[in-house]
All heavy atoms as TSV, in Angstrom:
chain	resi	resn	atom	element	x	y	z
A	1	MET	N	N	0.848	-1.165	0.000
A	1	MET	CA	C	0.000	0.000	0.000
A	1	MET	C	C	0.903	1.241	0.000
A	1	MET	O	O	1.706	1.435	0.885
A	1	MET	CB	C	-0.879	-0.005	1.260
A	1	MET	CG	C	-1.698	1.220	1.370
A	1	MET	SD	S	-2.587	1.478	2.928
A	1	MET	CE	C	-3.380	-0.018	3.283
A	2	SER	N	N	0.806	2.089	-1.001
A	2	SER	CA	C	1.605	3.316	-1.025
A	2	SER	C	C	0.790	4.463	-0.434
A	2	SER	O	O	-0.421	4.543	-0.597
A	2	SER	CB	C	2.034	3.646	-2.447
A	2	SER	OG	O	0.926	4.021	-3.211
A	3	LYS	N	N	1.513	5.330	0.241
A	3	LYS	CA	C	0.859	6.487	0.852
A	3	LYS	C	C	1.008	7.676	-0.071
A	3	LYS	O	O	2.016	7.846	-0.725
A	3	LYS	CB	C	1.480	6.796	2.206
A	3	LYS	CG	C	1.255	5.699	3.215
A	3	LYS	CD	C	1.831	6.060	4.539
A	3	LYS	CE	C	1.604	4.957	5.543
A	3	LYS	NZ	N	2.131	5.278	6.848
A	4	ARG	N	N	-0.004	8.493	-0.146
A	4	ARG	CA	C	0.029	9.688	-0.979
A	4	ARG	C	C	-0.164	10.912	-0.095
A	4	ARG	O	O	-0.975	10.904	0.826
A	4	ARG	CB	C	-1.071	9.640	-2.025
A	4	ARG	CG	C	-0.880	8.500	-3.018
A	4	ARG	CD	C	-1.980	8.436	-4.007
A	4	ARG	NE	N	-1.997	9.698	-4.770
A	4	ARG	CZ	C	-2.892	9.985	-5.694
A	4	ARG	NH1	N	-3.857	9.126	-5.970
A	4	ARG	NH2	N	-2.839	11.115	-6.346
A	5	ALA	N	N	0.602	11.932	-0.390
A	5	ALA	CA	C	0.479	13.179	0.357
A	5	ALA	C	C	0.126	14.288	-0.616
A	5	ALA	O	O	0.653	14.362	-1.717
A	5	ALA	CB	C	1.786	13.505	1.056
A	6	THR	N	N	-0.776	15.119	-0.219
A	6	THR	CA	C	-1.172	16.257	-1.031
A	6	THR	C	C	-0.634	17.521	-0.378
A	6	THR	O	O	-0.856	17.750	0.810
A	6	THR	CB	C	-2.705	16.359	-1.127
A	6	THR	OG1	O	-3.206	15.134	-1.661
A	6	THR	CG2	C	-3.134	17.517	-1.995
A	7	THR	N	N	0.094	18.313	-1.140
A	7	THR	CA	C	0.632	19.565	-0.628
A	7	THR	C	C	-0.303	20.692	-1.002
A	7	THR	O	O	-0.647	20.864	-2.172
A	7	THR	CB	C	2.029	19.839	-1.226
A	7	THR	OG1	O	2.881	18.746	-0.911
A	7	THR	CG2	C	2.617	21.117	-0.681
A	8	ILE	N	N	-0.705	21.446	-0.004
A	8	ILE	CA	C	-1.582	22.593	-0.227
A	8	ILE	C	C	-0.757	23.844	0.053
A	8	ILE	O	O	-0.378	24.093	1.194
A	8	ILE	CB	C	-2.811	22.543	0.701
A	8	ILE	CG1	C	-3.580	21.251	0.471
A	8	ILE	CG2	C	-3.691	23.773	0.480
A	8	ILE	CD1	C	-4.673	20.999	1.480
A	9	PRO	N	N	-0.442	24.643	-0.974
A	9	PRO	CA	C	0.386	25.837	-0.750
A	9	PRO	C	C	-0.357	26.894	0.064
A	9	PRO	O	O	-1.574	27.019	-0.048
A	9	PRO	CB	C	0.689	26.338	-2.157
A	9	PRO	CG	C	-0.382	25.760	-3.011
A	9	PRO	CD	C	-0.810	24.480	-2.361
A	10	ALA	N	N	0.406	27.633	0.862
A	10	ALA	CA	C	-0.177	28.706	1.670
A	10	ALA	C	C	-0.638	29.830	0.762
A	10	ALA	O	O	0.018	30.164	-0.214
A	10	ALA	CB	C	0.854	29.225	2.661
A	11	THR	N	N	-1.773	30.409	1.069
A	11	THR	CA	C	-2.287	31.511	0.260
A	11	THR	C	C	-2.527	32.767	1.075
A	11	THR	O	O	-2.652	33.846	0.517
A	11	THR	CB	C	-3.613	31.121	-0.417
A	11	THR	OG1	O	-4.541	30.705	0.583
A	11	THR	CG2	C	-3.416	30.027	-1.430
A	12	LEU	N	N	-2.599	32.648	2.385
A	12	LEU	CA	C	-2.837	33.809	3.228
A	12	LEU	C	C	-1.724	33.963	4.249
A	12	LEU	O	O	-1.241	32.983	4.813
A	12	LEU	CB	C	-4.163	33.692	3.978
A	12	LEU	CG	C	-5.439	33.783	3.156
A	12	LEU	CD1	C	-6.651	33.631	4.050
A	12	LEU	CD2	C	-5.512	35.103	2.420
A	13	ASN	N	N	-1.344	35.189	4.491
A	13	ASN	CA	C	-0.401	35.508	5.541
A	13	ASN	C	C	-1.159	35.431	6.866
A	13	ASN	O	O	-2.177	36.098	7.035
A	13	ASN	CB	C	0.145	36.916	5.302
A	13	ASN	CG	C	1.128	37.349	6.337
A	13	ASN	OD1	O	1.142	36.846	7.460
A	13	ASN	ND2	N	1.964	38.295	5.958
A	14	ARG	N	N	-0.680	34.619	7.791
A	14	ARG	CA	C	-1.421	34.434	9.048
A	14	ARG	C	C	-1.504	35.702	9.877
A	14	ARG	O	O	-2.445	35.899	10.627
A	14	ARG	CB	C	-0.771	33.335	9.889
A	14	ARG	CG	C	-0.939	31.979	9.277
A	14	ARG	CD	C	-0.560	30.899	10.223
A	14	ARG	NE	N	0.849	30.962	10.579
A	14	ARG	CZ	C	1.385	30.305	11.589
A	14	ARG	NH1	N	0.645	29.547	12.349
A	14	ARG	NH2	N	2.667	30.394	11.837
A	15	VAL	N	N	-0.529	36.590	9.752
A	15	VAL	CA	C	-0.520	37.805	10.565
A	15	VAL	C	C	-1.453	38.860	9.990
A	15	VAL	O	O	-2.281	39.429	10.680
A	15	VAL	CB	C	0.918	38.364	10.676
A	15	VAL	CG1	C	0.919	39.676	11.431
A	15	VAL	CG2	C	1.823	37.355	11.355
A	16	ALA	N	N	-1.352	39.118	8.674
A	16	ALA	CA	C	-2.104	40.214	8.079
A	16	ALA	C	C	-3.325	39.749	7.298
A	16	ALA	O	O	-4.083	40.571	6.817
A	16	ALA	CB	C	-1.198	41.029	7.162
A	17	ALA	N	N	-3.513	38.459	7.149
A	17	ALA	CA	C	-4.626	37.890	6.384
A	17	ALA	C	C	-4.670	38.455	4.966
A	17	ALA	O	O	-5.727	38.742	4.436
A	17	ALA	CB	C	-5.952	38.100	7.110
A	18	GLN	N	N	-3.480	38.648	4.384
A	18	GLN	CA	C	-3.370	39.111	3.013
A	18	GLN	C	C	-2.753	38.005	2.170
A	18	GLN	O	O	-2.092	37.113	2.691
A	18	GLN	CB	C	-2.486	40.356	2.928
A	18	GLN	CG	C	-3.047	41.552	3.668
A	18	GLN	CD	C	-2.067	42.703	3.701
A	18	GLN	OE1	O	-0.881	42.534	3.469
A	18	GLN	NE2	N	-2.572	43.885	3.998
A	19	LEU	N	N	-2.934	38.087	0.882
A	19	LEU	CA	C	-2.326	37.105	0.002
A	19	LEU	C	C	-0.806	37.172	0.105
A	19	LEU	O	O	-0.231	38.247	0.228
A	19	LEU	CB	C	-2.755	37.328	-1.446
A	19	LEU	CG	C	-4.229	37.089	-1.742
A	19	LEU	CD1	C	-4.526	37.414	-3.195
A	19	LEU	CD2	C	-4.586	35.644	-1.455
A	20	ILE	N	N	-0.169	36.009	0.062
A	20	ILE	CA	C	1.281	35.946	0.137
A	20	ILE	C	C	1.855	36.283	-1.232
A	20	ILE	O	O	1.479	35.703	-2.234
A	20	ILE	CB	C	1.747	34.550	0.579
A	20	ILE	CG1	C	1.291	34.295	2.012
A	20	ILE	CG2	C	3.256	34.415	0.462
A	20	ILE	CD1	C	1.604	32.926	2.518
A	21	GLY	N	N	2.724	37.239	-1.266
A	21	GLY	CA	C	3.379	37.640	-2.502
A	21	GLY	C	C	4.873	37.472	-2.348
A	21	GLY	O	O	5.358	36.564	-1.676
A	22	LYS	N	N	5.602	38.375	-2.932
A	22	LYS	CA	C	7.048	38.319	-2.816
A	22	LYS	C	C	7.464	38.703	-1.394
A	22	LYS	O	O	6.737	39.425	-0.702
A	22	LYS	CB	C	7.708	39.215	-3.844
A	22	LYS	CG	C	7.433	40.688	-3.660
A	22	LYS	CD	C	8.125	41.498	-4.739
A	22	LYS	CE	C	7.849	42.967	-4.507
A	22	LYS	NZ	N	8.539	43.807	-5.439
A	23	PRO	N	N	8.653	38.234	-0.957
A	23	PRO	CA	C	9.114	38.581	0.394
A	23	PRO	C	C	9.230	40.094	0.572
A	23	PRO	O	O	9.581	40.813	-0.355
A	23	PRO	CB	C	10.488	37.926	0.472
A	23	PRO	CG	C	10.457	36.840	-0.539
A	23	PRO	CD	C	9.553	37.327	-1.629
A	24	LYS	N	N	8.915	40.554	1.751
A	24	LYS	CA	C	8.881	41.974	2.056
A	24	LYS	C	C	10.071	42.332	2.947
A	24	LYS	O	O	10.386	41.598	3.878
A	24	LYS	CB	C	7.571	42.257	2.780
A	24	LYS	CG	C	7.296	43.666	3.127
A	24	LYS	CD	C	5.898	43.720	3.755
A	24	LYS	CE	C	5.673	44.983	4.507
A	24	LYS	NZ	N	4.378	44.994	5.153
A	25	LYS	N	N	10.740	43.438	2.657
A	25	LYS	CA	C	11.843	43.885	3.509
A	25	LYS	C	C	11.263	44.355	4.828
A	25	LYS	O	O	10.209	44.984	4.885
A	25	LYS	CB	C	12.611	45.023	2.854
A	25	LYS	CG	C	13.491	44.584	1.731
A	25	LYS	CD	C	14.356	45.732	1.263
A	25	LYS	CE	C	15.296	45.266	0.186
A	25	LYS	NZ	N	16.206	46.345	-0.232
A	26	ARG	N	N	11.976	44.046	5.901
A	26	ARG	CA	C	11.531	44.437	7.230
A	26	ARG	C	C	12.669	45.095	7.986
A	26	ARG	O	O	13.825	44.817	7.728
A	26	ARG	CB	C	11.045	43.225	8.011
A	26	ARG	CG	C	9.866	42.550	7.346
A	26	ARG	CD	C	9.530	41.256	8.061
A	26	ARG	NE	N	8.555	40.528	7.312
A	26	ARG	CZ	C	7.289	40.439	7.641
A	26	ARG	NH1	N	6.849	41.028	8.712
A	26	ARG	NH2	N	6.453	39.751	6.902
A	27	LYS	N	N	12.343	45.918	8.922
A	27	LYS	CA	C	13.350	46.517	9.791
A	27	LYS	C	C	13.504	45.608	11.003
A	27	LYS	O	O	12.521	45.209	11.618
A	27	LYS	CB	C	12.919	47.909	10.232
A	27	LYS	CG	C	12.855	48.890	9.092
A	27	LYS	CD	C	12.434	50.256	9.582
A	27	LYS	CE	C	12.341	51.214	8.411
A	27	LYS	NZ	N	11.986	52.560	8.841
A	28	VAL	N	N	14.747	45.260	11.314
A	28	VAL	CA	C	15.006	44.376	12.444
A	28	VAL	C	C	16.128	44.945	13.308
A	28	VAL	O	O	16.881	45.807	12.872
A	28	VAL	CB	C	15.390	42.953	11.983
A	28	VAL	CG1	C	14.247	42.302	11.237
A	28	VAL	CG2	C	16.628	42.990	11.128
A	29	VAL	N	N	16.225	44.440	14.517
A	29	VAL	CA	C	17.262	44.854	15.452
A	29	VAL	C	C	17.840	43.621	16.118
A	29	VAL	O	O	17.107	42.716	16.504
A	29	VAL	CB	C	16.675	45.792	16.537
A	29	VAL	CG1	C	17.698	46.112	17.595
A	29	VAL	CG2	C	16.120	47.043	15.917
A	30	GLY	N	N	19.154	43.572	16.239
A	30	GLY	CA	C	19.813	42.519	17.015
A	30	GLY	C	C	20.194	43.097	18.369
A	30	GLY	O	O	20.599	44.258	18.476
A	31	TYR	N	N	20.069	42.319	19.419
A	31	TYR	CA	C	20.366	42.794	20.768
A	31	TYR	C	C	21.505	41.973	21.336
A	31	TYR	O	O	21.419	40.751	21.415
A	31	TYR	CB	C	19.123	42.662	21.652
A	31	TYR	CG	C	19.360	43.024	23.102
A	31	TYR	CD1	C	19.466	44.354	23.481
A	31	TYR	CD2	C	19.486	42.049	24.067
A	31	TYR	CE1	C	19.675	44.694	24.803
A	31	TYR	CE2	C	19.697	42.374	25.397
A	31	TYR	CZ	C	19.788	43.703	25.759
A	31	TYR	OH	O	20.007	44.034	27.060
A	32	SER	N	N	22.602	42.629	21.696
A	32	SER	CA	C	23.758	41.964	22.307
A	32	SER	C	C	24.081	42.651	23.616
A	32	SER	O	O	23.907	43.859	23.745
A	32	SER	CB	C	24.977	42.058	21.380
A	32	SER	OG	O	24.729	41.445	20.162
A	33	ARG	N	N	24.578	41.877	24.574
A	33	ARG	CA	C	24.958	42.486	25.846
A	33	ARG	C	C	25.995	41.629	26.549
A	33	ARG	O	O	26.113	40.436	26.284
A	33	ARG	CB	C	23.752	42.690	26.752
A	33	ARG	CG	C	23.145	41.410	27.285
A	33	ARG	CD	C	21.985	41.663	28.226
A	33	ARG	NE	N	22.343	42.277	29.465
A	33	ARG	CZ	C	22.762	41.614	30.541
A	33	ARG	NH1	N	22.882	40.314	30.520
A	33	ARG	NH2	N	23.051	42.253	31.645
A	34	VAL	N	N	26.743	42.242	27.426
A	34	VAL	CA	C	27.674	41.550	28.320
A	34	VAL	C	C	27.396	42.035	29.732
A	34	VAL	O	O	26.894	43.141	29.942
A	34	VAL	CB	C	29.150	41.802	27.935
A	34	VAL	CG1	C	29.465	41.170	26.597
A	34	VAL	CG2	C	29.471	43.270	27.902
A	35	SER	N	N	27.725	41.216	30.704
A	35	SER	CA	C	27.392	41.584	32.081
A	35	SER	C	C	28.579	42.157	32.855
A	35	SER	O	O	28.383	42.749	33.904
A	35	SER	CB	C	26.827	40.372	32.818
A	35	SER	OG	O	27.749	39.306	32.769
A	36	THR	N	N	29.803	41.971	32.358
A	36	THR	CA	C	30.980	42.507	33.057
A	36	THR	C	C	31.964	43.061	32.042
A	36	THR	O	O	31.806	42.899	30.840
A	36	THR	CB	C	31.688	41.418	33.886
A	36	THR	OG1	O	32.199	40.430	32.993
A	36	THR	CG2	C	30.757	40.777	34.886
A	37	ASP	N	N	33.034	43.690	32.559
A	37	ASP	CA	C	34.092	44.227	31.697
A	37	ASP	C	C	35.243	43.240	31.523
A	37	ASP	O	O	36.309	43.616	31.048
A	37	ASP	CB	C	34.638	45.537	32.275
A	37	ASP	CG	C	33.644	46.677	32.144
A	37	ASP	OD1	O	32.823	46.617	31.208
A	37	ASP	OD2	O	33.697	47.608	32.966
A	38	LEU	N	N	35.067	41.999	31.912
A	38	LEU	CA	C	36.138	41.010	31.797
A	38	LEU	C	C	36.483	40.746	30.331
A	38	LEU	O	O	35.647	40.888	29.436
A	38	LEU	CB	C	35.728	39.699	32.471
A	38	LEU	CG	C	35.462	39.784	33.985
A	38	LEU	CD1	C	34.956	38.447	34.504
A	38	LEU	CD2	C	36.734	40.198	34.714
A	39	GLU	N	N	37.737	40.343	30.093
A	39	GLU	CA	C	38.223	40.080	28.733
A	39	GLU	C	C	37.365	39.043	28.009
A	39	GLU	O	O	37.030	39.205	26.841
A	39	GLU	CB	C	39.675	39.583	28.808
A	39	GLU	CG	C	40.310	39.309	27.473
A	39	GLU	CD	C	40.675	40.579	26.722
A	39	GLU	OE1	O	40.883	41.612	27.377
A	39	GLU	OE2	O	40.741	40.517	25.494
A	40	GLY	N	N	36.962	37.984	28.695
A	40	GLY	CA	C	36.143	36.940	28.083
A	40	GLY	C	C	34.790	37.449	27.629
A	40	GLY	O	O	34.238	36.994	26.638
A	41	GLN	N	N	34.270	38.409	28.346
A	41	GLN	CA	C	32.977	38.981	27.986
A	41	GLN	C	C	33.076	39.837	26.724
A	41	GLN	O	O	32.137	39.907	25.946
A	41	GLN	CB	C	32.419	39.820	29.136
A	41	GLN	CG	C	32.022	39.016	30.346
A	41	GLN	CD	C	30.782	38.185	30.087
A	41	GLN	OE1	O	29.804	38.675	29.555
A	41	GLN	NE2	N	30.827	36.929	30.448
A	42	GLN	N	N	34.220	40.498	26.517
A	42	GLN	CA	C	34.402	41.311	25.318
A	42	GLN	C	C	34.363	40.460	24.063
A	42	GLN	O	O	33.760	40.831	23.066
A	42	GLN	CB	C	35.717	42.097	25.393
A	42	GLN	CG	C	35.710	43.183	26.454
A	42	GLN	CD	C	34.621	44.224	26.220
A	42	GLN	OE1	O	34.352	44.590	25.093
A	42	GLN	NE2	N	33.996	44.679	27.282
A	43	SER	N	N	34.989	39.287	24.102
A	43	SER	CA	C	34.942	38.412	22.928
A	43	SER	C	C	33.532	37.854	22.742
A	43	SER	O	O	33.102	37.599	21.621
A	43	SER	CB	C	35.965	37.280	23.045
A	43	SER	OG	O	35.664	36.441	24.138
A	44	SER	N	N	32.800	37.684	23.829
A	44	SER	CA	C	31.415	37.233	23.743
A	44	SER	C	C	30.570	38.275	23.018
A	44	SER	O	O	29.748	37.935	22.165
A	44	SER	CB	C	30.847	36.988	25.138
A	44	SER	OG	O	29.463	36.737	25.085
A	45	TYR	N	N	30.782	39.539	23.338
A	45	TYR	CA	C	30.041	40.619	22.694
A	45	TYR	C	C	30.334	40.635	21.196
A	45	TYR	O	O	29.429	40.731	20.375
A	45	TYR	CB	C	30.404	41.957	23.323
A	45	TYR	CG	C	29.779	43.139	22.621
A	45	TYR	CD1	C	28.441	43.436	22.805
A	45	TYR	CD2	C	30.529	43.933	21.760
A	45	TYR	CE1	C	27.851	44.509	22.162
A	45	TYR	CE2	C	29.956	45.006	21.103
A	45	TYR	CZ	C	28.619	45.285	21.310
A	45	TYR	OH	O	28.052	46.337	20.653
A	46	GLU	N	N	31.608	40.516	20.836
A	46	GLU	CA	C	31.993	40.513	19.423
A	46	GLU	C	C	31.382	39.317	18.699
A	46	GLU	O	O	30.916	39.437	17.566
A	46	GLU	CB	C	33.508	40.502	19.285
A	46	GLU	CG	C	34.153	41.795	19.752
A	46	GLU	CD	C	35.658	41.703	19.872
A	46	GLU	OE1	O	36.228	40.644	19.540
A	46	GLU	OE2	O	36.259	42.698	20.305
A	47	SER	N	N	31.352	38.171	19.360
A	47	SER	CA	C	30.747	36.978	18.764
A	47	SER	C	C	29.253	37.180	18.531
A	47	SER	O	O	28.720	36.788	17.485
A	47	SER	CB	C	30.956	35.761	19.668
A	47	SER	OG	O	32.316	35.463	19.793
A	48	GLN	N	N	28.585	37.774	19.491
A	48	GLN	CA	C	27.155	38.039	19.338
A	48	GLN	C	C	26.889	38.996	18.186
A	48	GLN	O	O	25.976	38.778	17.378
A	48	GLN	CB	C	26.593	38.638	20.633
A	48	GLN	CG	C	26.566	37.680	21.797
A	48	GLN	CD	C	26.120	38.373	23.061
A	48	GLN	OE1	O	25.055	38.980	23.096
A	48	GLN	NE2	N	26.935	38.302	24.099
A	49	MET	N	N	27.692	40.044	18.090
A	49	MET	CA	C	27.523	41.022	17.015
A	49	MET	C	C	27.779	40.386	15.649
A	49	MET	O	O	27.039	40.631	14.701
A	49	MET	CB	C	28.453	42.219	17.227
A	49	MET	CG	C	28.071	43.078	18.419
A	49	MET	SD	S	26.415	43.793	18.287
A	49	MET	CE	C	26.657	44.883	16.899
A	50	ASP	N	N	28.809	39.550	15.541
A	50	ASP	CA	C	29.092	38.853	14.291
A	50	ASP	C	C	27.927	37.948	13.904
A	50	ASP	O	O	27.518	37.909	12.745
A	50	ASP	CB	C	30.372	38.020	14.387
A	50	ASP	CG	C	31.626	38.878	14.373
A	50	ASP	OD1	O	31.554	40.033	13.921
A	50	ASP	OD2	O	32.680	38.373	14.811
A	51	TYR	N	N	27.398	37.216	14.886
A	51	TYR	CA	C	26.292	36.303	14.625
A	51	TYR	C	C	25.084	37.048	14.055
A	51	TYR	O	O	24.545	36.700	13.016
A	51	TYR	CB	C	25.892	35.549	15.892
A	51	TYR	CG	C	24.627	34.742	15.703
A	51	TYR	CD1	C	24.683	33.518	15.071
A	51	TYR	CD2	C	23.404	35.225	16.119
A	51	TYR	CE1	C	23.521	32.769	14.861
A	51	TYR	CE2	C	22.247	34.505	15.931
A	51	TYR	CZ	C	22.306	33.271	15.298
A	51	TYR	OH	O	21.169	32.557	15.092
A	52	TYR	N	N	24.667	38.124	14.740
A	52	TYR	CA	C	23.472	38.853	14.303
A	52	TYR	C	C	23.707	39.585	12.989
A	52	TYR	O	O	22.808	39.675	12.151
A	52	TYR	CB	C	22.986	39.820	15.385
A	52	TYR	CG	C	22.293	39.098	16.510
A	52	TYR	CD1	C	22.816	39.110	17.798
A	52	TYR	CD2	C	21.133	38.371	16.279
A	52	TYR	CE1	C	22.175	38.421	18.814
A	52	TYR	CE2	C	20.488	37.699	17.293
A	52	TYR	CZ	C	21.015	37.718	18.563
A	52	TYR	OH	O	20.404	37.056	19.564
A	53	SER	N	N	24.914	40.120	12.790
A	53	SER	CA	C	25.212	40.795	11.521
A	53	SER	C	C	25.097	39.834	10.352
A	53	SER	O	O	24.541	40.164	9.302
A	53	SER	CB	C	26.618	41.395	11.564
A	53	SER	OG	O	26.686	42.410	12.530
A	54	ASN	N	N	25.608	38.627	10.513
A	54	ASN	CA	C	25.523	37.624	9.442
A	54	ASN	C	C	24.108	37.089	9.284
A	54	ASN	O	O	23.662	36.850	8.172
A	54	ASN	CB	C	26.486	36.466	9.706
A	54	ASN	CG	C	27.927	36.887	9.577
A	54	ASN	OD1	O	28.262	37.733	8.751
A	54	ASN	ND2	N	28.781	36.299	10.382
A	55	TYR	N	N	23.407	36.901	10.387
A	55	TYR	CA	C	22.052	36.351	10.332
A	55	TYR	C	C	21.080	37.319	9.664
A	55	TYR	O	O	20.278	36.943	8.838
A	55	TYR	CB	C	21.574	36.020	11.743
A	55	TYR	CG	C	20.219	35.361	11.791
A	55	TYR	CD1	C	20.079	34.023	11.431
A	55	TYR	CD2	C	19.094	36.070	12.177
A	55	TYR	CE1	C	18.842	33.410	11.469
A	55	TYR	CE2	C	17.857	35.476	12.211
A	55	TYR	CZ	C	17.732	34.140	11.860
A	55	TYR	OH	O	16.499	33.535	11.884
A	56	ILE	N	N	21.192	38.573	10.037
A	56	ILE	CA	C	20.281	39.593	9.502
A	56	ILE	C	C	20.669	39.908	8.086
A	56	ILE	O	O	19.890	40.033	7.197
A	56	ILE	CB	C	20.285	40.850	10.369
A	56	ILE	CG1	C	19.711	40.536	11.739
A	56	ILE	CG2	C	19.499	41.984	9.727
A	56	ILE	CD1	C	19.874	41.624	12.770
């Protein structure tokens, strides 16, 4: 017995209830922080900034 799956493409944006079209540019913000001035924390901050810069 073979199983069949039917794919139903999305047609409405769940947030705005509008038809889905091309991707829309959005404004985003990355948040990074450290809790102390220790040397290890400084590299943590730089790592966080690199991560969000590349992700965004």
